[in-house]
C-alpha positions as CSV (number, residue, x, y, z in Angstrom):
1,M,-12.3,-27.4,-13.1
2,L,-10.7,-23.9,-13.1
3,S,-14.2,-22.3,-13.2
4,L,-14.8,-23.6,-9.7
5,F,-12.4,-21.1,-8.3
6,V,-14.9,-18.4,-9.5
7,S,-18.3,-20.2,-9.7
8,I,-18.4,-21.7,-6.2
9,P,-17.8,-18.4,-4.3
10,F,-20.2,-16.7,-6.7
11,L,-23.0,-19.2,-6.0
12,S,-22.2,-19.0,-2.3
13,L,-22.6,-15.2,-2.5
14,I,-26.0,-15.7,-4.0
15,V,-27.1,-18.2,-1.4
16,F,-25.9,-15.9,1.4
17,N,-28.2,-13.1,0.1
18,I,-31.4,-15.1,-0.5
19,P,-34.1,-13.2,1.4
20,G,-35.0,-14.8,4.8
21,K,-33.3,-15.5,8.0
22,H,-29.6,-16.4,7.6
23,S,-26.9,-17.0,10.1
24,T,-23.9,-14.8,10.0
25,R,-22.0,-17.6,11.7
26,L,-22.9,-20.0,8.9
27,A,-21.7,-17.5,6.3
28,L,-18.5,-17.0,8.3
29,F,-17.9,-20.8,8.6
30,W,-18.6,-21.4,4.9
31,S,-16.4,-18.5,3.7
32,A,-13.5,-19.7,5.9
33,F,-13.9,-23.2,4.6
34,L,-13.8,-21.9,1.0
35,F,-10.6,-19.9,1.5
36,I,-8.9,-22.8,3.3
37,A,-9.9,-25.2,0.5
38,Q,-8.7,-22.8,-2.2
39,S,-5.3,-22.5,-0.4
40,A,-5.0,-26.2,0.0
41,L,-6.0,-27.0,-3.6
42,A,-3.5,-24.5,-5.0
43,L,-0.8,-26.0,-2.8
44,L,-1.6,-29.5,-3.8
45,F,-1.6,-28.5,-7.5
46,S,1.7,-26.7,-7.1
47,T,3.4,-29.5,-5.3
48,G,2.3,-32.1,-7.9
49,I,0.4,-34.2,-5.3
50,I,-2.6,-33.8,-7.6
51,N,-2.0,-32.3,-11.1
52,P,-4.9,-32.8,-13.4
53,V,-5.2,-29.2,-14.4
54,A,-1.7,-28.0,-15.3
55,R,-2.0,-25.4,-18.0
56,Q,-5.6,-26.4,-18.5
57,L,-7.9,-24.0,-20.3
58,S,-11.5,-23.6,-19.1
59,R,-14.4,-21.2,-19.5
60,I,-16.9,-19.6,-17.2
61,F,-19.7,-17.8,-18.9
62,I,-17.8,-16.0,-21.8
63,F,-14.5,-15.7,-20.0
64,K,-11.5,-17.8,-20.9
65,L,-9.5,-19.0,-18.0
66,S,-6.0,-20.5,-17.8
67,L,-3.7,-21.9,-15.1
68,D,0.0,-21.9,-14.7
69,P,2.5,-21.9,-11.8
70,L,2.2,-18.2,-11.2
71,S,-1.6,-18.4,-11.1
72,L,-1.3,-21.2,-8.5
73,L,1.0,-19.1,-6.3
74,L,-1.5,-16.3,-6.5
75,L,-4.5,-18.5,-5.6
76,L,-2.6,-19.7,-2.6
77,S,-1.8,-16.2,-1.5
78,I,-5.4,-15.0,-2.0
79,G,-6.8,-17.9,0.0
80,V,-4.4,-17.3,3.0
81,A,-4.8,-13.5,3.1
82,A,-8.6,-13.7,2.7
83,F,-8.9,-16.3,5.5
84,A,-6.8,-14.1,7.8
85,A,-8.9,-11.0,7.0
86,L,-12.1,-13.0,7.5
87,L,-11.2,-14.0,11.0
88,A,-9.9,-10.5,11.9
89,G,-13.1,-8.9,10.5
90,N,-15.3,-11.3,12.6
91,N,-13.4,-10.2,15.7
92,L,-13.2,-6.5,14.9
93,F,-16.7,-5.7,13.5
94,R,-19.2,-5.5,16.3
95,E,-22.5,-5.0,14.6
96,K,-24.1,-8.0,12.9
97,S,-25.0,-6.0,9.8
98,Q,-21.4,-4.8,9.4
99,K,-20.1,-8.4,9.8
100,S,-22.5,-9.5,7.1
101,N,-21.6,-6.7,4.8
102,F,-17.9,-7.4,5.3
103,I,-18.3,-11.1,4.5
104,N,-20.3,-10.3,1.4
105,L,-17.8,-7.7,0.1
106,L,-14.9,-9.9,1.0
107,M,-16.4,-12.7,-1.1
108,V,-17.0,-10.3,-4.0
109,A,-13.3,-9.2,-3.8
110,V,-12.1,-12.8,-3.7
111,I,-14.3,-13.7,-6.8
112,G,-12.7,-10.8,-8.6
113,M,-9.2,-11.6,-7.6
114,N,-9.5,-15.3,-8.4
115,A,-10.9,-14.5,-11.8
116,T,-8.2,-11.8,-12.4
117,V,-5.3,-14.3,-11.9
118,L,-7.0,-16.9,-14.1
119,A,-8.2,-14.7,-16.9
120,A,-6.5,-15.1,-20.3
121,D,-7.5,-12.0,-22.1
122,L,-7.0,-8.3,-21.5
123,F,-10.7,-7.3,-21.4
124,S,-11.5,-10.0,-18.9
125,V,-8.6,-8.9,-16.7
126,Y,-10.0,-5.3,-16.8
127,I,-13.5,-6.4,-15.9
128,F,-12.4,-8.5,-12.9
129,M,-10.0,-5.8,-11.7
130,E,-12.9,-3.4,-11.6
131,I,-15.0,-5.8,-9.6
132,V,-12.3,-5.9,-7.0
133,A,-11.9,-2.1,-7.1
134,V,-15.6,-1.5,-6.5
135,S,-15.7,-3.9,-3.6
136,S,-12.6,-2.2,-2.2
137,F,-14.2,1.3,-2.4
138,V,-17.1,0.1,-0.3
139,L,-15.0,-1.9,2.1
140,I,-12.8,1.2,2.9
141,S,-15.8,3.3,3.7
142,I,-17.9,0.6,5.3
143,Q,-18.0,2.4,8.7
144,K,-18.8,5.7,7.0
145,D,-16.5,7.9,9.1
146,R,-14.9,11.0,7.6
147,L,-11.3,9.7,7.2
148,A,-12.5,6.4,5.7
149,L,-14.7,8.2,3.2
150,E,-11.8,10.5,2.3
151,G,-9.5,7.5,1.8
152,A,-12.1,5.7,-0.3
153,F,-12.6,8.8,-2.4
154,K,-8.9,9.2,-3.2
155,Y,-8.7,5.5,-4.0
156,M,-11.7,5.8,-6.3
157,V,-10.3,8.9,-8.1
158,M,-6.9,7.3,-8.7
159,S,-8.4,4.0,-9.7
160,S,-10.7,5.7,-12.1
161,I,-7.8,7.4,-13.8
162,A,-6.0,4.0,-14.1
163,T,-9.2,2.6,-15.5
164,C,-9.4,5.2,-18.2
165,L,-5.8,4.7,-19.2
166,M,-6.2,0.9,-19.4
167,L,-9.5,1.2,-21.4
168,V,-7.8,3.5,-24.0
169,S,-4.9,1.1,-24.2
170,I,-7.2,-1.9,-24.8
171,A,-9.0,0.1,-27.5
172,L,-5.6,0.8,-29.2
173,I,-4.6,-2.9,-28.9
174,I,-7.8,-4.1,-30.5
175,L,-7.2,-1.6,-33.3
176,V,-3.7,-3.1,-33.9
177,C,-4.3,-6.8,-33.1
178,G,-8.0,-7.3,-33.6
179,D,-8.4,-9.3,-30.3
180,T,-7.7,-9.2,-26.6
181,D,-6.6,-12.8,-26.1
182,F,-3.2,-12.9,-24.5
183,G,-1.6,-15.1,-27.2
184,V,-3.0,-13.1,-30.1
185,V,-2.1,-9.8,-28.5
186,A,1.4,-11.0,-27.8
187,S,2.0,-12.1,-31.4
188,G,0.5,-8.9,-32.8
189,L,2.5,-6.5,-30.6
190,C,5.7,-8.4,-31.3
191,A,5.0,-8.2,-35.1
192,Q,4.4,-4.4,-34.9
193,S,6.8,-3.5,-32.1
194,G,8.0,-0.4,-33.9
195,N,4.4,1.0,-34.4
196,P,3.9,4.2,-32.3
197,I,0.4,3.1,-31.5
198,V,1.8,-0.1,-29.9
199,K,4.2,1.9,-27.8
200,L,1.5,4.3,-26.7
201,A,-0.9,1.4,-25.8
202,I,1.8,-0.4,-23.7
203,G,2.8,2.9,-22.0
204,L,-0.8,3.7,-21.1
205,F,-1.5,0.3,-19.7
206,L,1.8,0.3,-17.6
207,C,0.9,3.7,-16.2
208,G,-2.5,2.5,-15.2
209,L,-0.9,-0.5,-13.4
210,F,1.7,1.7,-11.7
211,I,-1.3,3.6,-10.2
212,K,-3.0,0.4,-9.1
213,S,0.2,-0.9,-7.6
214,G,0.9,2.3,-5.6
215,L,4.3,2.8,-7.2
216,V,6.1,6.1,-6.8
217,P,5.1,8.7,-8.1
218,F,1.6,7.4,-8.2
219,H,1.5,6.4,-4.6
220,G,-0.4,9.3,-3.0
221,W,-3.7,7.4,-2.5
222,L,-2.2,4.4,-0.8
223,P,-1.2,5.6,2.7
224,D,-4.5,7.3,3.1
225,A,-6.5,4.3,2.0
226,Y,-4.5,1.8,4.1
227,S,-4.5,3.9,7.2
228,A,-8.1,5.2,7.1
229,A,-9.8,1.9,6.3
230,P,-11.2,-0.2,9.1
231,S,-8.4,-2.4,10.5
232,A,-9.9,-5.6,9.0
233,V,-10.2,-4.0,5.6
234,S,-6.6,-2.7,5.8
235,V,-5.5,-6.4,6.3
236,L,-7.2,-7.4,3.1
237,L,-6.3,-4.2,1.1
238,A,-2.6,-4.2,2.0
239,G,-2.2,-8.0,2.2
240,I,-3.5,-9.0,-1.2
241,I,-5.9,-6.6,-3.1
242,T,-3.5,-4.0,-4.2
243,K,-0.9,-6.6,-5.2
244,V,-3.4,-8.7,-7.3
245,T,-5.0,-5.7,-9.2
246,G,-1.7,-3.9,-9.6
247,V,1.5,-6.0,-9.2
248,Y,0.3,-9.4,-10.4
249,V,-1.4,-7.9,-13.5
250,L,1.8,-6.0,-14.2
251,M,3.9,-9.2,-13.9
252,R,1.5,-11.2,-16.0
253,L,1.3,-8.7,-18.9
254,V,5.0,-7.8,-19.0
255,I,5.9,-11.5,-19.0
256,S,3.2,-13.0,-21.2
257,V,1.8,-10.2,-23.4
258,F,3.8,-7.1,-23.8
259,G,7.2,-8.8,-23.8
260,I,10.4,-7.6,-22.1
261,N,12.6,-5.2,-24.0
262,P,15.3,-2.8,-22.7
263,A,12.9,0.2,-22.5
264,I,10.4,-1.7,-20.3
265,Q,13.2,-3.2,-18.2
266,N,14.8,0.2,-17.5
267,L,11.4,1.7,-16.6
268,L,10.5,-1.1,-14.2
269,M,13.9,-1.2,-12.5
270,L,13.9,2.6,-12.1
271,A,10.3,2.6,-10.7
272,G,11.2,-0.3,-8.4
273,A,14.3,1.3,-7.1
274,V,12.7,4.7,-6.5
275,S,9.8,3.1,-4.7
276,I,12.1,1.0,-2.5
277,A,14.0,4.1,-1.5
278,F,11.1,6.5,-1.1
279,G,8.9,4.1,0.8
280,A,11.6,3.1,3.2
281,L,12.7,6.7,3.9
282,A,9.1,7.9,4.3
283,A,8.4,5.0,6.7
284,L,11.2,6.2,8.9
285,T,9.4,9.5,9.6
286,Q,6.0,8.0,10.5
287,H,4.3,8.0,13.9
288,D,1.1,6.3,12.9
289,F,1.5,2.5,13.0
290,K,-0.7,1.8,9.9
291,R,0.8,4.7,7.8
292,M,4.3,3.3,8.5
293,L,3.2,-0.1,7.3
294,A,1.6,1.6,4.2
295,Y,4.9,3.2,3.2
296,S,6.7,0.0,3.9
297,S,4.4,-1.7,1.4
298,I,5.4,0.8,-1.2
299,S,9.0,-0.1,-0.5
300,Q,8.5,-3.8,-0.5
301,V,6.5,-3.8,-3.8
302,G,9.5,-2.0,-5.2
303,Y,11.6,-5.1,-4.7
304,I,9.0,-7.1,-6.7
305,I,9.1,-4.6,-9.5
306,L,12.9,-4.5,-9.4
307,G,13.1,-8.3,-9.8
308,L,10.5,-8.1,-12.6
309,G,12.5,-5.5,-14.4
310,C,15.7,-7.5,-14.2
311,A,13.7,-10.1,-16.2
312,T,16.0,-13.1,-15.9
313,P,14.4,-16.4,-15.0
314,L,16.0,-16.2,-11.5
315,A,14.8,-12.6,-11.0
316,I,11.2,-13.5,-12.0
317,A,11.2,-16.4,-9.6
318,G,12.6,-14.1,-6.8
319,A,9.9,-11.5,-7.6
320,A,7.1,-14.1,-7.4
321,F,8.5,-15.5,-4.1
322,H,8.7,-12.0,-2.7
323,F,5.1,-11.4,-3.8
324,F,4.1,-14.4,-1.7
325,N,6.2,-13.4,1.2
326,H,5.0,-9.8,1.2
327,T,1.4,-11.1,1.2
328,I,2.2,-13.1,4.4
329,F,4.3,-10.7,6.4
330,K,2.3,-7.6,5.5
331,T,-1.0,-9.3,6.3
332,L,0.5,-10.3,9.6
333,L,1.7,-6.8,10.4
334,F,-1.6,-5.2,9.7
335,I,-3.4,-7.8,11.8
336,N,-1.0,-6.9,14.6
337,A,-1.7,-3.2,14.1
338,A,-5.4,-4.1,14.3
339,A,-4.8,-5.9,17.6
340,V,-3.0,-2.9,19.0
341,E,-5.6,-0.5,17.9
342,K,-8.4,-2.6,19.4
343,Q,-6.7,-3.4,22.7
344,A,-4.8,-0.2,23.4
345,G,-7.2,2.3,21.7
346,S,-4.4,4.0,19.6
347,I,-2.0,3.3,16.8
348,H,0.1,6.5,17.4
349,M,3.4,4.8,18.2
350,D,4.6,7.6,20.6
351,N,1.6,6.9,22.9
352,L,2.4,3.2,23.1
353,G,5.3,1.1,24.5
354,G,5.8,-2.1,26.5
355,L,2.9,-3.9,25.0
356,S,4.8,-7.2,24.6
357,E,4.3,-7.6,28.4
358,K,0.5,-7.5,27.9
359,M,0.2,-8.9,24.4
360,P,3.0,-11.5,24.1
361,V,1.5,-13.3,20.9
362,T,1.1,-10.0,19.1
363,G,4.6,-8.8,20.1
364,A,6.3,-12.1,19.2
365,T,4.6,-12.4,15.8
366,S,5.5,-8.8,15.0
367,V,9.2,-9.6,15.6
368,I,8.9,-12.5,13.1
369,A,7.2,-10.4,10.5
370,L,9.6,-7.4,10.8
371,L,12.6,-9.7,10.5
372,S,11.2,-11.4,7.5
373,T,10.4,-8.0,5.9
374,A,13.9,-6.8,6.5
375,G,15.4,-10.0,5.0
376,I,16.9,-11.5,8.1
377,P,17.8,-15.3,7.8
378,P,16.4,-17.9,8.0
379,L,13.0,-16.4,7.5
380,A,11.2,-16.4,4.1
381,G,11.8,-12.8,3.3
382,F,15.5,-13.3,3.4
383,W,15.5,-15.9,0.7
384,S,13.3,-13.9,-1.7
385,K,15.4,-10.8,-1.3
386,L,18.6,-12.8,-1.7
387,I,17.3,-14.3,-5.0
388,I,16.4,-10.9,-6.3
389,I,19.8,-9.4,-5.3
390,M,21.7,-12.4,-6.8
391,A,19.8,-12.0,-10.0
392,L,20.5,-8.3,-10.2
393,W,24.2,-8.9,-9.5
394,S,24.6,-11.8,-12.0
395,A,22.8,-9.6,-14.7
396,G,25.3,-6.8,-14.1
397,N,22.8,-4.4,-12.4
398,F,25.2,-3.7,-9.6
399,A,23.8,-0.3,-8.6
400,Y,20.3,-1.7,-8.2
401,A,21.7,-4.6,-6.2
402,Y,23.4,-2.1,-3.8
403,I,20.1,-0.2,-3.5
404,A,18.3,-3.4,-2.6
405,V,20.8,-4.2,0.1
406,I,21.1,-0.7,1.6
407,F,17.4,-0.2,1.9
408,S,17.0,-3.7,3.5
409,V,19.1,-2.2,6.3
410,V,16.8,0.9,6.4
411,T,13.8,-1.4,6.6
412,L,15.3,-3.1,9.6
413,A,15.9,0.3,11.2
414,Y,12.3,1.6,10.9
415,F,10.8,-1.7,12.0
416,L,13.1,-1.9,15.0
417,S,12.0,1.7,15.8
418,M,8.4,0.5,15.6
419,Q,9.0,-2.5,17.8
420,R,10.7,-0.4,20.4
421,R,8.0,2.3,20.5
422,V,5.1,-0.1,20.4
423,F,6.1,-3.4,22.1
424,F,9.4,-2.9,24.0
425,G,10.3,-0.5,26.8
426,K,8.4,0.5,29.9
427,L,4.6,0.0,29.9
428,A,2.7,3.2,30.1
429,L,0.4,3.6,33.1
430,S,-2.5,4.1,30.7
431,L,-1.9,0.7,29.2
432,E,-1.9,-1.3,32.5
433,S,-5.3,-2.8,31.7
434,V,-4.5,-3.9,28.2
435,K,-5.0,-7.6,27.4
436,E,-4.0,-9.8,24.5
437,A,-6.4,-9.7,21.6
438,G,-8.9,-12.4,21.1
439,A,-8.5,-15.7,19.3
440,G,-10.0,-14.2,16.1
441,I,-6.8,-12.1,15.8
442,T,-4.1,-14.1,17.5
443,I,-4.9,-17.3,15.6
444,P,-4.4,-15.8,12.1
445,A,-1.4,-13.9,13.4
446,A,0.2,-17.2,14.7
447,L,-0.7,-19.0,11.5
448,L,0.9,-16.3,9.3
449,A,4.0,-16.2,11.5
450,G,4.2,-20.0,11.2
451,I,4.0,-19.8,7.4
452,T,6.8,-17.2,7.4
453,V,9.1,-19.4,9.5
454,A,8.2,-22.6,7.7
455,A,8.7,-21.1,4.2
456,G,12.1,-19.9,5.4
457,V,13.3,-23.1,7.1
458,G,11.9,-25.2,4.3
459,F,13.1,-22.9,1.6
460,F,14.6,-25.5,-0.7
461,W,11.3,-27.5,-0.8
462,V,9.4,-24.3,-1.4
463,L,11.9,-23.3,-4.1
464,D,11.6,-26.6,-5.9
465,K,7.8,-27.0,-5.7
466,L,6.4,-23.5,-5.8
467,I,8.9,-21.0,-7.1
468,L,11.2,-22.5,-9.8
469,P,8.3,-23.8,-11.9
470,I,7.3,-20.1,-12.4
471,Q,10.3,-19.7,-14.6
472,E,8.5,-21.9,-17.2
473,I,6.1,-19.0,-18.1
474,L,9.1,-17.2,-19.7
475,R,9.6,-20.0,-22.3
């Protein structure tokens, strides 16, 4: 059953590329259906409406797969973000060949991400992360312009460094434990926790994942990759790819394999707090819409890592919920940035203004996304930040709780500045002819805004069905 999350998109990819005449429309329709089906299936499993595969083990080829509540939340997030990116890409890419290439690469990325969240051994995780990374390099540079190639090159270099660190770590772990299976490695590392080789292996793997996550001080590649990539690619990259290959794997390994000790806790909370502060302050100084969103991503990922470092069951649940929320509101914001770039011809915020008059759907959904990001009730982002702050406070991490609150205010400040410069105020004469973006952009934007509102208003149902079960992976 679990193998279907990987095998069906893989077989679809093969069928799409059989030589002969194929319809891009058919590929688009089938891809959209798969992503919707994946999201629906993950939601049904999570809510218990159907539950035949809870903690089921499966295999595809030689890879061992497993499922738990955290994996289900990730499958839901991947399906939603990929669907939104697919619709945006269909609207934004003009050439048929580019649309076809985008759909193929998107499907490859989804195969890699699905397999990453289901994989149950370190080497499989590494392989599938690299599949996602390679597809990301090509996606960023798909239009072959200079800035995109530069962004892809920086991403490739930093990702290669992370790859080397993780491979050396895996080699050391095999030396100590004799296997890469999560359970075997967890037992082996626990039994030899004082071994310097074990400490080195964990440190190297964590460093590699910090690079993949774009955490400070390994964040240098992220703003360039996010802002230089084609808009539809930015939606996918910022919405889900970086978080799966970096943040999710970090969460999974710290919780299920490496174990949580005071040294790892302190490292994670420090990295999270520094990323929160640096990302928020850097976002305040930006004039480019997409670069501001990129630095905002660094800050919001910091909240997830801060919750992970706190390591109480409540904090882990809050971190997982903020992961989901960040996927939704960041995907939405990048879709809106794509809409502005397409319709107004610029994402330099000082050249914009008053666009809500011409683009009411984009302006309204942007307000919803920014308020959720800043943690304003009753939207979903408020609840996940509240859970993280409550967990930090109850665990005695008062300084970190204050940092989380203070920089939520800073987040609101830079997003209000963005909204004023882009959507509010007087409409510039050069923008008089601007119209609302097409349905391929406004429909996913409205859908994501609806999810943000629904997850906030229906928080207690979401908490009970999707979030609290994640605490079980700590037992």
